[in-house]
C-alpha positions in Angstrom: -40.2 -54.5 67.5 -39.1 -51.2 68.6 -35.3 -50.5 68.6 -33.8 -50.0 72.0 -33.4 -46.5 73.1 -29.9 -45.7 74.4 -30.1 -42.6 76.8 -27.8 -39.8 76.0 -25.2 -38.8 78.5 -25.2 -35.2 79.5 -21.9 -33.6 80.7 -23.2 -30.3 81.2 -22.5 -29.5 85.1 -25.6 -28.9 87.3 -24.8 -25.3 88.4 -27.9 -25.3 90.7 -26.0 -27.2 93.2 -22.9 -24.9 93.0 -22.4 -22.1 95.6 -21.5 -18.5 94.5 -17.7 -18.9 94.8 -17.6 -21.9 92.5 -20.0 -20.1 90.0 -17.8 -17.1 89.9 -14.7 -19.1 89.4 -16.3 -21.0 86.5 -17.5 -17.7 84.7 -13.9 -16.5 85.0 -12.6 -19.6 83.7 -15.0 -19.5 80.6 -14.2 -15.9 79.9 -10.5 -16.5 79.7 -10.9 -19.5 77.3 -13.2 -17.2 75.0 -10.5 -14.4 75.1 -7.8 -16.8 74.1 -9.6 -18.2 71.2 -10.5 -14.6 70.0 -6.9 -13.5 70.1 -5.8 -16.9 68.2 -8.5 -16.1 65.5 -7.5 -12.4 65.1 -3.8 -13.5 64.7 -4.6 -16.0 62.0 -6.9 -13.4 60.3 -4.0 -10.8 60.3 -1.5 -13.2 59.0 -3.9 -14.2 56.0 -4.4 -10.7 55.0 -0.8 -9.8 55.1 0.6 -12.9 53.4 1.1 -12.6 49.4 -1.1 -14.9 47.5 0.4 -18.2 46.4 1.7 -17.7 43.0 0.4 -20.0 40.1 3.0 -22.1 38.5 3.9 -20.4 35.1 4.9 -22.1 32.1 8.2 -20.9 30.5 7.5 -20.3 27.0 10.5 -21.8 25.1 11.2 -20.3 21.6 12.1 -23.1 19.3 15.1 -22.1 17.1 14.5 -22.1 13.5 17.2 -23.9 11.6 17.4 -22.8 8.0 19.4 -25.7 6.9 16.6 -28.2 7.6 14.5 -26.4 4.7 14.9 -26.1 1.1 14.4 -22.6 -0.7 13.3 -21.5 -4.0 13.6 -18.3 -6.0 10.1 -16.8 -6.8 8.5 -13.6 -7.8 5.8 -11.8 -5.9 3.1 -9.5 -7.4 1.4 -7.3 -4.8 -0.7 -4.1 -4.5 -0.9 -1.2 -2.0 -2.6 1.9 -1.4 0.2 4.3 -0.6 -1.3 7.4 1.0 -0.5 6.1 4.5 3.2 5.0 3.7 6.5 6.7 3.0 6.9 5.2 -0.4 8.3 1.8 -1.2 11.9 1.9 -0.4 13.3 1.6 3.1 16.6 3.5 3.8 18.7 2.7 6.9 19.2 5.7 9.5 16.4 7.6 7.7 13.5 8.2 10.1 10.2 8.8 8.3 6.7 9.9 9.6 5.1 6.8 8.1 6.5 3.3 7.6 7.6 2.2 4.2 6.0 -0.7 2.0 9.3 -2.4 2.2 9.3 -2.3 6.0 5.8 -3.9 6.2 6.6 -6.6 3.6 10.0 -7.4 5.3 8.2 -7.8 8.7 5.7 -10.1 7.2 8.3 -12.4 5.4 10.4 -12.4 8.5 7.7 -13.3 10.9 6.4 -16.1 8.7 10.0 -17.5 8.6 10.0 -17.2 4.9 13.4 -15.5 4.6 16.8 -16.0 6.3 18.8 -12.8 5.6 22.6 -12.9 6.2 23.3 -11.1 9.5 24.3 -7.5 8.9 26.2 -5.8 11.8 25.3 -2.4 10.5 21.8 -2.9 10.9 19.9 -3.0 14.3 17.5 -5.8 15.0 14.2 -5.6 13.3 15.6 -3.4 10.5 14.7 -4.7 6.8 17.7 -6.7 5.7 17.6 -8.3 2.1 21.3 -9.5 2.3 21.4 -13.0 0.8 17.7 -13.0 -0.3 18.3 -12.4 -4.0 15.9 -9.4 -3.6 14.9 -7.0 -6.4 12.0 -4.9 -7.2 10.4 -3.5 -10.4 9.5 0.1 -9.5 10.3 2.7 -6.8 7.1 4.5 -5.7 7.3 7.8 -3.5 5.6 8.8 -0.6 1.9 8.6 -1.2 1.8 6.9 -4.5 0.1 3.5 -4.9 0.8 0.4 -6.8 -1.5 -2.4 -8.3 1.2 -4.4 -10.0 4.4 -4.3 -8.1 6.7 -7.1 -8.6 9.6 -8.2 -6.5 12.1 -11.2 -6.9 13.2 -13.1 -3.8 14.4 -16.5 -2.4 12.1 -18.0 0.2 11.6 -21.0 2.2 10.0 -24.0 0.4 8.0 -27.2 1.4 10.0 -29.0 -1.2 11.8 -31.9 0.6 15.5 -31.9 0.9 17.2 -34.1 -1.7 20.1 -36.4 -1.0 22.9 -35.6 -3.2 24.6 -38.3 -5.3 28.2 -39.4 -4.4 29.7 -37.9 -7.4 28.2 -34.5 -6.9 30.4 -32.4 -4.6 29.1 -30.5 -1.5 30.3 -27.3 -3.1 27.8 -27.8 -6.0 25.1 -28.9 -3.7 25.2 -26.4 -0.9 24.4 -22.9 -1.5 25.1 -20.2 1.2 21.9 -18.4 2.4 21.6 -16.2 5.5 24.9 -17.5 6.9 23.5 -21.0 6.6 23.9 -24.0 4.0 20.7 -25.1 2.3 19.8 -27.4 -0.6 18.9 -25.3 -3.4 15.9 -26.1 -5.9 18.3 -25.3 -9.0 20.0 -28.6 -10.0 18.9 -30.8 -6.9 19.0 -34.4 -7.3 15.6 -36.1 -6.9 14.5 -38.4 -4.3 11.4 -40.6 -3.9 9.7 -38.0 -1.9 10.9 -35.0 -4.3 9.5 -36.7 -7.4 6.1 -36.8 -5.8 6.3 -33.0 -5.0 4.0 -30.7 -6.8 5.8 -27.4 -7.1 2.6 -25.5 -6.7 0.0 -27.4 -5.2 2.2 -28.9 -2.5 4.0 -25.5 -1.9 3.6 -23.0 0.9 0.5 -20.7 0.0 2.9 -17.6 -0.2 0.1 -15.0 -0.9 -2.3 -16.4 1.8 0.4 -16.5 4.6 1.5 -13.0 3.8 -1.9 -11.5 3.5 -2.4 -12.8 7.1 0.3 -10.6 8.5 0.2 -7.5 6.2 -1.9 -4.4 6.8 -5.3 -4.4 5.0 -4.1 -1.9 2.5 -1.2 -4.1 1.2 -2.3 -7.4 -0.5 -0.3 -10.1 -2.3 -2.0 -11.0 -5.4 0.0 -13.7 -7.2 3.3 -15.5 -7.2 5.5 -16.9 -9.9 7.1 -20.3 -9.0 9.5 -20.6 -11.8 11.2 -17.2 -12.8 14.6 -17.4 -14.8 17.5 -17.9 -12.8 18.9 -14.5 -13.7 15.4 -12.8 -13.2 15.8 -9.2 -11.8 12.6 -7.6 -11.1 14.1 -4.2 -12.0 16.2 -5.0 -15.0 14.0 -7.7 -16.5 11.0 -5.3 -16.5 10.6 -4.0 -19.9 7.3 -1.8 -19.5 5.9 -0.1 -16.6 2.3 1.4 -16.7 1.2 4.3 -14.7 -2.3 6.0 -14.0 -3.0 9.3 -12.6 -6.6 10.1 -11.8 -8.4 13.3 -11.6 -11.9 14.7 -11.7 -13.8 16.9 -14.1 -14.3 19.5 -12.9 -10.8 19.6 -11.3 -12.0 21.9 -8.3 -15.2 23.5 -7.2 -16.3 25.8 -10.2 -17.2 29.4 -9.2 -20.8 30.4 -9.7 -19.8 33.6 -11.6 -19.2 33.3 -15.3 -16.5 36.0 -15.1 -12.9 34.5 -15.0 -9.5 35.8 -13.8 -7.8 37.5 -16.6 -5.2 34.9 -17.3 -7.6 31.9 -17.6 -8.5 30.5 -21.2 -6.4 33.0 -23.0 -4.9 30.3 -25.3 -7.7 27.9 -26.2 -9.9 30.8 -27.3 -12.9 29.7 -25.2 -14.1 32.1 -22.6 -17.3 29.9 -22.0 -15.5 27.3 -20.0 -15.8 28.0 -16.3 -12.8 28.0 -14.0 -12.3 24.7 -12.4 -13.1 22.7 -15.5 -10.4 21.2 -17.8 -10.2 21.0 -21.4 -9.6 17.4 -21.7 -9.3 17.5 -25.7 -6.4 19.9 -25.2 -4.9 17.7 -22.5 -5.2 14.6 -24.8 -3.4 16.6 -27.6 -0.6 17.5 -25.3 -0.3 14.0 -24.0 0.2 12.5 -27.3 3.3 14.5 -27.7 5.0 12.5 -25.0 5.0 9.2 -27.2 8.4 8.2 -28.7 12.0 8.5 -27.5 12.7 11.9 -25.9 15.0 13.5 -23.4 12.9 14.1 -20.4 15.4 16.2 -18.4 12.8 19.1 -18.2 10.1 16.6 -16.8 12.0 15.3 -13.8 13.8 15.9 -10.6 17.6 15.6 -10.9 19.2 13.3 -8.3 22.8 14.3 -8.2 23.9 11.3 -6.1 23.2 9.1 -9.1 25.1 11.2 -11.5 22.8 10.6 -14.4 23.5 12.2 -17.7 21.3 10.2 -19.9 17.7 11.3 -19.7 16.4 9.7 -22.8 13.3 7.4 -22.1 10.8 5.8 -24.5 7.1 6.3 -23.9 5.1 3.6 -25.7 1.7 4.9 -25.0 0.3 8.3 -23.6 -3.4 9.4 -23.4 -6.0 10.9 -21.3 -9.1 8.7 -21.0 -12.3 8.7 -19.1 -13.0 6.1 -16.4 -16.6 5.0 -16.8 -17.7 3.6 -13.5 -20.3 1.2 -14.8 -17.9 -0.6 -17.2 -14.3 -0.1 -16.2 -14.1 2.1 -13.0 -13.6 1.2 -9.3 -15.4 -1.9 -8.0 -17.0 -2.6 -11.5 -16.9 -6.2 -10.9 -20.6 -6.0 -9.7 -21.5 -5.9 -13.4 -20.4 -9.6 -13.7 -23.5 -12.0 -13.5 -21.7 -13.9 -10.8 -22.0 -11.0 -8.5 -25.6 -9.8 -9.4 -28.6 -9.6 -7.1 -30.0 -12.9 -8.6 -27.9 -16.1 -8.2 -29.2 -17.1 -11.8 -26.5 -15.8 -14.1 -29.0 -15.8 -17.0 -31.3 -13.6 -15.1 -31.3 -10.0 -16.6 -32.0 -8.4 -13.3 -28.8 -9.7 -12.3 -26.9 -7.2 -14.5 -25.5 -4.2 -12.7 -25.7 -2.3 -16.0 -27.0 -2.5 -19.7 -24.3 -3.5 -21.9 -26.2 -2.4 -25.0 -26.9 1.2 -23.7 -24.3 3.1 -25.7 -26.6 5.9 -27.1 -25.7 8.8 -24.9 -22.6 7.7 -22.9 -20.8 10.9 -23.7 -23.7 13.2 -22.9 -24.3 14.3 -19.2 -27.7 14.1 -17.6 -29.5 17.1 -16.1 -27.9 16.3 -12.7 -24.4 15.0 -13.6 -22.0 13.9 -11.0 -18.2 14.9 -11.7 -16.5 12.4 -14.0 -13.2 10.7 -13.4 -10.5 10.7 -15.9 -7.0 9.2 -16.0 -3.7 10.0 -17.5 -2.5 6.7 -18.8 1.3 6.3 -19.8 3.5 3.2 -20.6 7.2 3.2 -21.0 10.2 1.1 -20.5 11.4 3.2 -17.6 10.9 6.6 -15.8 13.0 9.1 -14.2 12.6 10.5 -10.7 9.1 12.1 -10.5 8.8 12.2 -14.2 5.0 11.2 -14.3 4.1 13.8 -11.9 6.0 16.6 -13.9 4.2 15.4 -17.1 0.9 15.6 -15.3 1.5 19.1 -14.0 2.1 20.4 -17.5 -1.0 18.5 -18.7 -3.1 20.3 -16.1 -1.7 23.8 -17.2 -2.8 23.0 -20.6 -6.1 21.7 -19.3 -6.8 25.0 -17.5 -6.0 27.0 -20.5 -3.0 28.5 -19.1 -0.4 26.8 -21.5 -0.7 25.8 -25.2 -0.3 21.9 -26.0 2.9 23.0 -27.9 4.6 23.6 -24.4 5.3 19.9 -24.4 7.3 20.2 -27.6 9.3 23.1 -26.2 10.3 21.3 -23.2 11.2 18.1 -24.9 13.6 20.2 -27.1 16.6 20.2 -24.8 18.7 22.1 -27.1 16.4 25.0 -27.2 15.7 24.6 -23.4 18.9 23.3 -21.9 17.8 24.3 -18.3 14.5 23.2 -16.8 12.0 26.1 -15.9 10.7 26.1 -12.4 7.3 24.7 -11.9 5.5 22.5 -9.3 4.9 18.9 -10.1 1.6 17.2 -9.4 0.3 15.8 -6.1 1.3 12.2 -5.2 -1.9 10.6 -4.1 -3.6 10.1 -7.4 -0.8 8.4 -8.8 -0.6 4.4 -9.2 1.9 2.1 -10.6 -0.8 0.0 -12.5 1.4 -2.9 -13.7 4.9 -4.1 -14.6 5.4 -6.1 -17.9 8.1 -8.5 -18.6 8.1 -9.0 -22.3 9.9 -12.0 -23.7 9.8 -13.8 -20.4 7.2 -16.7 -19.6 6.3 -16.0 -16.1 3.5 -18.4 -15.1 1.7 -16.4 -12.4 -0.3 -18.3 -9.8 -3.1 -16.0 -8.8 -4.6 -15.7 -5.3 -7.3 -18.2 -5.1 -5.9 -20.6 -7.9 -4.4 -23.1 -5.3 -4.2 -22.8 -1.4 -1.1 -24.8 -0.7 -0.4 -27.2 2.2 0.8 -24.9 5.1 -0.8 -25.8 8.3 -4.2 -24.2 8.7 -4.8 -23.6 5.1 -7.3 -25.5 3.2 -7.0 -27.4 0.1 -8.3 -25.7 -3.2 -11.9 -25.5 -3.6 -12.4 -25.3 0.2 -14.3 -22.7 1.9 -11.2 -20.5 2.1 -11.3 -20.2 -1.8 -7.4 -19.8 -1.7 -7.5 -16.8 0.5 -9.3 -14.7 -2.1 -13.0 -14.8 -1.2 -14.8 -15.4 2.2 -14.0 -14.2 5.8 -10.5 -13.0 5.9 -10.0 -13.2 2.2 -8.4 -10.4 0.2 -11.7 -9.4 -1.5 -13.3 -9.3 1.9 -10.5 -7.1 3.4 -10.4 -4.8 0.4 -14.1 -4.5 0.3 -13.9 -3.0 3.9 -11.4 -0.4 2.7 -13.4 0.5 -0.3 -16.8 0.6 1.5 -15.5 3.0 4.2 -14.2 5.3 1.7 -17.3 5.0 -0.5 -19.7 5.9 2.4 -17.3 8.9 3.1 -17.7 9.8 -0.4 -21.4 9.7 -0.3 -21.8 11.6 3.0 -19.5 14.4 1.7 -21.2 14.5 -1.7 -24.7 14.8 0.0 -23.5 17.4 2.5 -21.9 19.3 -0.6 -25.3 19.2 -2.5 -27.2 20.3 0.6 -25.0 23.2 0.9 -25.3 24.2 -2.6 -29.1 23.9 -3.0 -29.9 25.6 0.4 -31.3 29.1 0.8 -32.2 31.2 -2.3 -32.0 29.9 -5.7 -28.5 29.7 -7.6 -29.7 32.2 -10.3 -30.5 34.8 -7.6 -27.0 34.2 -6.0 -25.4 34.6 -9.4 -27.0 38.0 -9.8 -26.2 39.0 -6.3 -22.6 38.2 -6.6 -22.3 40.0 -10.1 -23.8 43.1 -8.3 -21.4 43.0 -5.2 -18.1 42.3 -7.3 -15.4 44.5 -6.6 -14.2 46.7 -9.4 -10.7 45.3 -8.7 -10.8 41.7 -9.9 -8.3 39.4 -8.1 -5.0 38.9 -10.0 -4.4 35.6 -8.1 -4.7 32.5 -10.5 -5.8 29.2 -9.1 -3.6 26.2 -10.4 -4.8 22.7 -10.1 -2.1 20.1 -9.3 -4.1 17.1 -8.6 -4.8 17.8 -4.9 -8.2 18.3 -3.3 -8.0 22.0 -3.9 -6.2 24.5 -6.3 -3.2 26.4 -5.2 -3.3 30.3 -5.3 -0.2 31.3 -7.3 -0.6 35.1 -7.7 -0.3 36.4 -11.3 0.3 33.5 -13.8 3.8 33.5 -15.4 4.1 31.2 -18.4 6.4 28.4 -17.8 8.8 29.3 -20.6 9.2 32.8 -18.9 10.2 31.6 -15.5 13.5 31.4 -13.9 15.6 28.4 -15.0 17.4 25.8 -12.7 21.0 24.9 -13.1 21.8 22.6 -16.0 22.2 18.9 -15.3 25.9 19.0 -15.9 26.1 21.9 -13.4 24.0 20.2 -10.8 26.3 16.9 -11.0 29.4 18.9 -10.8 28.4 20.8 -7.7 27.4 17.5 -6.0 30.9 16.0 -6.8 32.8 18.9 -5.4 30.7 18.9 -2.2 31.5 15.3 -1.7 35.0 15.5 -2.6 34.7 13.4 -5.7 36.6 13.5 -8.8 35.2 16.2 -11.3 34.0 15.4 -14.8 37.3 16.8 -16.4 39.6 14.5 -14.2 37.6 11.3 -14.8 37.6 12.0 -18.6 41.4 11.9 -18.5 41.4 8.3 -17.2 39.3 7.0 -20.4 
C-alpha cells in the first residue's frame, strides 16, 4: 500500500499576474532587505576582527614554602671532581666579578636548588650569592683559575631523609634543638630513637646525594662519593693530612725544530748537544724533583700573599717524582683494558683485552713512528703554599731544557743563602690537577657513586637500570664520556692535520738541507722557554735564575702591607708579647 502523498505548499508569489508597478515595488523591497543584511554581516565581521581573543584561564603556580624545621639534617663529606679550565678557581669571593664562574658557585647553586642546605640569612650578600653560613662548610684544597681536581673534599651539613625523632621528657629542648639557617631542626647527633628511626638505614634509605647533585651540576663537575659519618669535629681543610698533585706535560714539550743547530744557551749544562730543542731531559728532571722531598722552606717556590701575613714557609714533601703516563695501562680512559669493557662480553675471551699484559719487552723503546709521550710530575705533601706546585714545575722545566742544573733546587731551598726570591715565571695552570686528598688516622667510609641509589623520588633502588647514577643514560660515566670523546676527536683531527702538514711537499731531509743553506749567519739569541702551555715563550737571551733581579724579602712584603692597611708593625706587635 502506497503512502499518502501530501502536496507541498508553495508560498512563492505568482509574479506573472503582477503589473509593472507592483513588480518594481517588490524588487525595491528585496534590494533593501539584501542591503540591510550585508551591513549587519559586515558590522559583525569588523567587531570580530577588532576584538581581542578570549584569554585562556591561567593557573597561578604557587611556590610551596620549604620549612627546614620539618626535616632532619646530617653532617657529611662529599668527594667531587672537576675540569677547571672553564672556571675561575674553586673559591668564590663576594664583590669580586670574575670572567668565569667558580666551582663553589656551581656547587652552591646545585645544593640550594635541591633544597639540601638552609644557610643562615646574610644581609651583606645579595640573593643568589653563595652563602655557607650555618652549613658547617669546609674544603680540603683551594685550586686556582684553570686548575682541575679529581679528589676535592668538602664537609657540609645537609638535609636528610631520616625521620625526626621525638625527644624524651628528660632531654631539654636546648639539647635537642640545633640552630641551622635561622631555623630549629633535630640533629642526627644524639637524637632519641623512635620506631620509625630504628628502621632507618643511614645509607640505603638516605637521599642519594651524588645522583641528585650530578643532575644539577655542569658536565665538567661530578660528585663521586659521600661519607655518611665523618667525625663531629671533621674539617676538610685541617683534617686533611696529605694532598696529591699531578702536573701533566708532553715529550717533546713543544714542536721540535727540524734543524740540528740549537740556540747558544740550550743544553750548556747537561753536556749533551745531541738533544734537539723542544725535547726535555726527563732524567735530569727526576733528579731535580727528588730534591724537593723532606721538610724544606719553600719561600722561593711560591707567591707571597701579604694579606695572610705568613712567616712560616716550611712544608713537608712526602714524595716527588717525574713518571711516564702509559696510556695502555694507567693513562686516560684506560678502563677499556678491563675485560668487563672489552669487545667481547665473555670476560675469558682473550680478544676482549684492550692490551697485552705480558708485553713488557720494549715498553721503554720508541717505534719508528712514535707519538709524543705523556709525563707527569707527581708530588705529595701535607700542605702547599700559594702557587707552590706551579713554581716547582717551572724550575723542573728549566732543568729539563738544559738551561739550569738540578742543583738549582738545592740553591733555592737554601733560604739562608738566598733570602730573596729571584724573579721567574711559574708554570701554566691548565695541566695541574689536585689528584686526591687523604685523611690519615680517620676512618671515612666513602659511599661511591653507584654503590647505592637512595630513596629520593625518581631514583631507582640499587641494582636497577640507573646503576646508582654511575652508568647508563644520564649517569656520570655517560656524561664524562661525552666530554672525553669530544676532546679525543679534536686531538685526533689536530694530530692528523699536523702529520699531513709535516709530510706534505718535499722530503724532510731536503728541507733540512735547504734550511741549513739559507740559515742567516746571525743566529737568533731569543731563547724559547717551556712553561707547560701549548707553545713556548720567547724570553730573549737567557739569564740564569740565580743571576736575576730579586724580589723583596718576605718580611719586607708583609711590612709594606701592614703600613698600607694601617695595621700594627712587626715591632709594635712584638712589644705586646
